[in-house]
C-alpha positions in Angstrom: -9.3 29.1 27.6 -7.2 31.7 27.0 -5.0 32.8 24.1 -2.0 32.3 26.4 -2.8 28.6 27.2 -3.5 28.0 23.6 -0.1 29.3 22.9 1.6 27.3 25.4 -0.6 24.1 24.4 0.5 24.8 20.4 4.0 25.3 21.2 4.2 21.9 23.5 2.5 20.0 20.5 4.8 21.3 18.0 7.9 20.2 20.0 6.4 16.7 20.3 5.7 16.4 16.8 9.1 17.4 15.8 10.7 14.8 18.1 8.5 12.0 16.9 9.1 13.3 13.2 12.8 13.2 13.6 12.6 9.7 15.2 10.0 8.5 12.0 12.4 10.2 9.7 15.3 8.2 11.2 13.3 5.0 10.6 12.3 5.8 7.2 15.9 6.3 6.2 17.1 3.0 7.9 14.2 1.3 6.3 15.3 2.4 3.0 19.1 1.5 3.3 18.4 -1.9 4.9 15.6 -2.6 2.2 18.3 -3.2 -0.3 20.0 -5.8 1.9 16.9 -7.7 2.7 13.9 -8.3 5.1 13.8 -6.8 8.5 10.5 -7.5 9.7 11.6 -6.8 13.5 12.0 -3.4 12.7 8.2 -3.2 11.9 7.1 -3.2 15.3 9.0 -0.1 16.9 8.2 1.8 13.4 4.4 1.0 14.0 4.7 2.3 17.5 6.1 5.5 16.1 3.5 5.6 13.6 0.7 5.2 15.9 2.4 8.2 18.3 2.2 10.4 15.2 -1.4 9.6 14.5 -2.1 10.3 18.2 -0.2 13.8 17.8 -2.8 14.3 14.9 -5.6 13.8 16.7 -4.3 15.6 19.9 -3.8 18.7 17.1 -7.2 18.6 16.1 -8.5 18.3 19.5 -6.5 21.2 20.9 -7.3 23.5 17.8 -11.0 22.4 17.8 -11.6 23.7 21.4 -10.4 27.3 20.2 -11.4 27.8 16.8 -15.4 27.9 16.6 -16.0 29.2 13.5 -18.0 26.7 11.0 -15.6 27.1 8.0 -12.5 26.5 10.1 -14.1 23.6 12.1 -14.8 22.1 8.6 -11.2 22.9 7.5 -9.9 21.4 10.5 -11.9 18.3 10.0 -10.6 17.8 6.7 -7.1 18.4 7.8 -7.7 15.8 10.4 -8.6 13.3 7.7 -5.9 14.2 5.5 -3.5 13.5 8.3 -4.7 10.2 9.4 -4.8 9.1 5.7 -1.1 10.5 4.9 0.3 9.0 8.2 -1.2 5.3 7.5 0.1 5.4 3.9 3.3 6.6 5.1 3.4 3.4 7.6 2.0 1.3 5.1 4.8 2.1 2.6 7.6 1.9 5.1 6.4 -1.5 6.5 6.1 -2.9 2.9 9.7 -1.9 2.5 10.8 -3.7 5.8 8.7 -6.9 5.2 9.0 -7.5 1.4 12.2 -8.0 -0.5 11.0 -7.3 -3.7 10.9 -3.9 -5.6 12.6 -2.1 -2.9 13.6 0.7 -5.4 10.0 1.1 -6.5 8.8 1.2 -2.6 11.5 3.7 -2.0 10.7 6.1 -4.9 6.9 5.9 -4.1 7.8 6.9 -0.4 9.7 10.0 -1.5 7.0 10.9 -4.0 4.2 10.6 -1.4 6.5 12.5 1.0 6.9 15.4 -1.3 3.0 15.4 -2.5 2.1 15.1 1.4 4.4 18.1 2.3 2.6 20.2 -0.2 -0.9 19.5 0.7 0.1 20.1 4.4 1.4 23.4 3.6 -1.7 24.4 1.9 -3.9 23.4 4.8 -1.7 25.3 7.1 -1.9 28.3 4.8 -5.8 28.3 5.1 -5.3 27.9 8.9 -3.2 30.8 9.4 -5.8 32.9 7.5 -8.2 32.2 9.9 -6.2 31.9 13.2 -3.7 34.6 13.9 -1.9 32.7 16.7 -0.9 30.1 14.4 0.6 32.7 12.0 2.5 34.3 15.0 3.9 31.0 16.1 5.6 30.6 12.7 7.0 33.8 12.6 8.5 33.2 16.1 9.6 29.9 14.9 11.3 31.2 12.1 13.3 33.9 13.8 
C-alpha cells in the first residue's frame, strides 16, 4: 500500500478514536458524578460497549500500522504498544464499571481512575514518541494536527 493510503487510514482512525474517546470521557465524568449518589448499574452496559469499541480501535490501529511497518524493532514496539493499549483500556473499563456498580469507596475509585489516566497518558506519549522516530508519516500527521 502506498503512503497516501496509509495517511488516509491513519487520519480516519484518528477521527474515529477521537469520537469514541469523547464518548468515553463523557461516560467517565457521568460515572464519577453519579457514583456519589448511588449505584447506576444500567449505565454499565453502554459503557462496556464504548470500551469494546475502544479496544477494537486499538486492534485496528495495530493492524493498520503493522501492514506499513516491517522493521523488526518497530514491529516489537507495535506489539508492546498493543498490549499496553489493551491493558490500559481494560483497567479503565474495570475501574469505571466498579465505580458504577459498587456503592462503597467511590472517592477512592475516582482518585484511582484519575491516577490511572495520568499514568496511562504518560506511557502512551512515550510509545508515540518512539514510534514517531521510526515512522516519519506519524510525525508529519502530528505536526499537521497541531497547526
